[in-house]
C-alpha positions as CSV (number, residue, x, y, z in Angstrom):
1,X,-239.0,-44.0,-167.3
2,X,-242.2,-43.2,-169.0
3,X,-243.5,-41.9,-165.7
4,X,-240.4,-39.7,-165.2
5,X,-240.7,-38.4,-168.7
6,X,-244.1,-37.0,-168.2
7,X,-243.0,-35.4,-164.9
8,X,-240.0,-33.8,-166.5
9,X,-242.1,-32.6,-169.4
10,X,-244.6,-31.2,-167.0
11,X,-241.8,-29.6,-165.1
12,X,-240.3,-28.2,-168.3
13,X,-243.7,-26.9,-169.5
14,X,-244.4,-25.3,-166.1
15,X,-241.0,-23.6,-166.1
16,X,-241.7,-22.4,-169.7
17,X,-245.1,-21.1,-168.5
18,X,-243.3,-19.2,-165.7
19,X,-240.6,-17.9,-168.1
20,X,-243.1,-16.4,-170.6
21,X,-244.1,-13.5,-168.3
22,X,-240.4,-13.0,-167.4
23,X,-239.4,-12.9,-171.1
24,X,-242.1,-10.4,-171.8
25,X,-241.0,-8.3,-168.8
26,X,-237.3,-8.5,-170.0
27,X,-238.5,-7.3,-173.4
28,X,-240.3,-4.4,-171.8
29,X,-237.2,-3.5,-169.7
30,X,-235.1,-3.6,-172.9
31,X,-237.6,-1.2,-174.6
32,X,-237.5,1.1,-171.6
33,X,-233.7,1.0,-171.5
34,X,-233.6,2.0,-175.2
35,X,-236.0,4.8,-174.6
36,X,-234.0,6.1,-171.6
37,X,-230.8,5.8,-173.6
38,X,-232.3,8.0,-176.4
39,X,-233.5,10.5,-173.8
40,X,-230.0,10.7,-172.3
41,X,-228.5,11.2,-175.7
42,X,-231.0,13.9,-176.4
43,X,-230.2,15.6,-173.1
44,X,-226.5,15.4,-173.8
45,X,-227.0,17.1,-177.1
46,X,-229.2,19.8,-175.6
47,X,-226.6,20.4,-172.9
48,X,-223.8,20.7,-175.5
49,X,-225.9,23.2,-177.5
50,X,-226.7,25.2,-174.3
51,X,-223.1,25.3,-173.3
52,X,-222.1,26.5,-176.7
53,X,-224.6,29.3,-176.6
54,X,-223.5,30.3,-173.1
55,X,-219.8,30.4,-174.2
56,X,-220.8,32.5,-177.2
57,X,-222.7,34.9,-175.0
58,X,-219.8,35.1,-172.5
59,X,-217.5,36.0,-175.3
60,X,-219.9,38.7,-176.6
61,X,-220.3,40.2,-173.1
62,X,-216.5,40.1,-172.6
63,X,-215.9,41.9,-175.9
64,X,-218.5,44.5,-175.0
65,X,-216.9,45.0,-171.6
66,X,-213.5,45.6,-173.2
67,X,-215.1,48.1,-175.7
68,X,-216.8,49.9,-172.8
69,X,-213.6,50.0,-170.8
70,X,-211.7,51.5,-173.8
71,X,-214.5,54.0,-174.4
72,X,-214.4,55.0,-170.7
73,X,-210.6,55.4,-170.8
74,X,-210.9,57.6,-173.9
75,X,-213.7,59.7,-172.2
76,X,-211.6,60.1,-169.0
77,X,-208.6,61.0,-171.0
78,X,-210.6,63.6,-172.9
79,X,-211.9,65.0,-169.5
80,X,-208.4,65.1,-168.0
81,X,-206.7,66.7,-171.0
82,X,-208.2,70.2,-170.4
83,X,-207.3,70.0,-166.8
84,X,-203.8,69.0,-167.7
85,X,-203.6,71.8,-170.2
86,X,-204.8,74.3,-167.6
87,X,-202.1,73.1,-165.2
88,X,-199.4,73.5,-167.9
89,X,-200.7,77.0,-168.7
90,X,-200.6,77.9,-165.0
91,X,-197.1,76.6,-164.7
92,X,-196.0,78.5,-167.7
93,X,-197.5,81.6,-166.3
94,X,-195.7,81.1,-163.0
95,X,-192.5,80.6,-164.9
96,X,-193.1,83.8,-166.9
97,X,-193.8,85.7,-163.6
98,X,-190.7,84.3,-162.0
99,X,-188.6,85.3,-165.0
100,X,-190.2,88.8,-165.0
101,X,-189.5,89.1,-161.3
102,X,-185.9,88.2,-161.7
103,X,-185.6,90.6,-164.7
104,X,-187.0,93.4,-162.6
105,X,-184.5,92.7,-159.8
106,X,-181.7,92.8,-162.4
107,X,-180.4,89.5,-161.2
108,X,-180.8,87.4,-164.4
109,X,-178.1,87.5,-167.0
110,X,-178.7,87.6,-170.8
111,X,-177.8,84.0,-171.4
112,X,-180.4,82.9,-168.9
113,X,-183.0,85.1,-170.6
114,X,-182.3,83.3,-173.9
115,X,-182.4,79.9,-172.3
116,X,-185.8,80.8,-170.6
117,X,-187.2,82.0,-173.9
118,X,-186.1,78.8,-175.6
119,X,-187.6,76.6,-172.8
120,X,-190.8,78.6,-173.0
121,X,-191.1,78.0,-176.7
122,X,-190.4,74.3,-176.3
123,X,-193.0,74.1,-173.5
124,X,-195.6,75.9,-175.6
125,X,-195.0,73.5,-178.5
126,X,-195.2,70.5,-176.3
127,X,-198.4,71.8,-174.8
128,X,-200.0,71.9,-178.2
129,X,-199.0,68.2,-178.8
130,X,-199.9,67.2,-175.3
131,X,-200.1,63.6,-174.3
132,X,-201.5,62.7,-170.9
133,X,-198.9,60.9,-168.8
134,X,-199.4,59.9,-165.1
135,X,-196.2,61.7,-163.9
136,X,-195.1,64.9,-165.5
137,X,-191.8,65.3,-163.5
138,X,-190.4,67.6,-166.1
139,X,-192.9,70.4,-165.4
140,X,-192.7,70.0,-161.7
141,X,-188.9,70.1,-161.7
142,X,-188.9,73.3,-163.8
143,X,-191.4,74.9,-161.4
144,X,-189.2,73.9,-158.4
145,X,-186.1,75.2,-160.2
146,X,-187.7,78.5,-160.8
147,X,-188.9,78.8,-157.2
148,X,-185.5,77.8,-155.8
149,X,-183.8,80.4,-158.0
150,X,-186.2,83.1,-156.9
151,X,-185.8,82.2,-153.2
152,X,-182.0,82.1,-153.6
153,X,-181.9,85.5,-155.3
154,X,-184.2,86.9,-152.6
155,X,-181.9,85.7,-149.9
156,X,-178.9,87.2,-151.6
157,X,-180.8,90.5,-152.0
158,X,-181.7,90.4,-148.3
159,X,-178.0,89.8,-147.4
160,X,-176.8,92.7,-149.5
161,X,-179.4,95.2,-148.4
162,X,-178.3,95.4,-144.7
163,X,-174.7,95.9,-145.8
164,X,-175.6,98.6,-148.2
165,X,-177.7,100.3,-145.5
166,X,-174.6,100.4,-143.1
167,X,-172.5,101.8,-145.9
168,X,-175.1,104.5,-146.5
169,X,-175.3,105.4,-142.8
170,X,-171.5,105.8,-142.7
171,X,-171.7,108.2,-145.7
172,X,-174.3,110.2,-144.0
């Protein structure tokens, strides 16, 4: 047993000798692991900060785009307003011309004259307080009504004229 004891103690001491470099290597690896863990934590923090900055910039740019879009809409509206006002003025002039033409033909009654004057006043007041809208059906329908009335009166006048001409020939 005494001989087995020295062999086993030699064996144990040789295993211990072999484990010393492994223990030191394990210690190094633990140190490297800790260092890598700190680096990863630092990179995570940097990434979070970068993401926060990017989100802030995206919000700022988004707000700037909204402001620019609103400004552009205001500018476009300002540019369209004079054109729209010119169209209203032109339509009002056409309405006045149609009314004057009907008056000259003697085909418009007094109540229609009063109504036309009232409508003209309303149109002039609304032109001063103009708001740009995509469809201005009211103006186009008034223009169409005036044109239809002129065309109808002209047709009636044309139908009466030949009959009157025959009557005059008979008198002659």
